N, C-alpha and C positions, 0 to 999 in steps of 0.2 A: 448520585451524579458524580462522574469522574472529574478530578481536578485536571485542569489543562495547563500545560507548560508553555513557555514562550516558544515562538516558531523556531524550528531548526534552521541553520544556515543553508543557503542554496549551494550545494556542492556540485550540482549538475550544470547550472548556468547555461542552459540551452545547448550544451554540447551533447548531441544525441548519437554521435558516431562512437560506438563501443567496439573494442577490438577482441573481446572474448565473452563467452556466455557467463552469466551469473556474476557480473561485475556491477551492473546497475539494473535494478528493478524499478518500475514506476507503477503507481496504483491510483485508481479512481473508482468512484461508485456512481451508478446511475439508477434511476427508477423507471420502470416501464409499466404502462397500463395494459392489463390483459383482460380477457373475458371474465376471469375469476377475481379480479382486483389487482392491486399493485404488486409488482415484483421488484425487489431491491437486489442489485447485482454489483458487488465490488469485484474488481478484476485486477490482477497483478500481471504486468507484462515484463518479460525479459527483454530489455532494450536492445541487446545484441541481435537476437533472433527476430524481434518485432512480433513475437508470438505470446499467447496467453500462457503464463507459467502456473497460474492458480486462479481460482474464483470461488465464490460462495453465493448463495441466494436464499432469500426468505421473503415472506409476505409482510414481515415487519422490519422496520429500519432500526434494529438493535445496534448499540454501539459495539457489540462484540462481533458483528457481521464482517467488517473488514479484517478483524483479527483472525477470524476463521479462514478467510481467504489466504492471509499471510501464513498461517499455520499449515495450510495445505501445501503451499509452495515450499516451505521449509522442510516438510516431511518428504515430499517427492523429489526435490532438487538437491537438498542438503548442501547449500552454498557455503563457501568458506567465509570465515570472519573477514570483515572489511567490505562486504557487499554494501553498496549504497541503495537505500530504499527512498525513492523520491515521490512526493505527493504535493498537493496544494495544502493549504492551512485548514483543511476540514477538521472540525473539533476532535473527532476520534483519533486522528493521527497525532494530535498534540496531547492526548490524554496520558496520564501516568501509566495506565495499564498497557497501552500501545507502545510507549517508549520503553517500558520495562521488557516487553516482548522482543523489541528490536535489540536492546542491550544484551539480554540473556543469550541471544543467538549471534552476537558479534556484528550486527548490522548497524550501519551509520545512517541516522535520519537526515533527510534533506528535504527542504520545502521551498516552493515558489510562493508567490503571493496568493491570497484567497481567490478561489475560482479559476486559477491558472495552473492546472496540473501539468 
């Protein structure tokens, strides 16, 4: 089990008007029932474009699933250091592994309260 850090400060503070691409990304995960079972889908949105920047999906809710979505966005978009990644306080976004991924890529973590992405 991954160790969880304390919540990151809320750098977005409900200011959703962004003036350029790849300045603020937001992320959340949902689960959907399908005919073949559950599908877990983490999504990363570029807040400027209000469009999906990256995603991942799996039949299991592994803690690495949101990290796979973030890695997809990093590989495809190649954002500059200083990009804010905002989420709620879901456990995986507070994990050491997730925070290390953000830090290694120069991203700043931001969190709102639990369940309020």
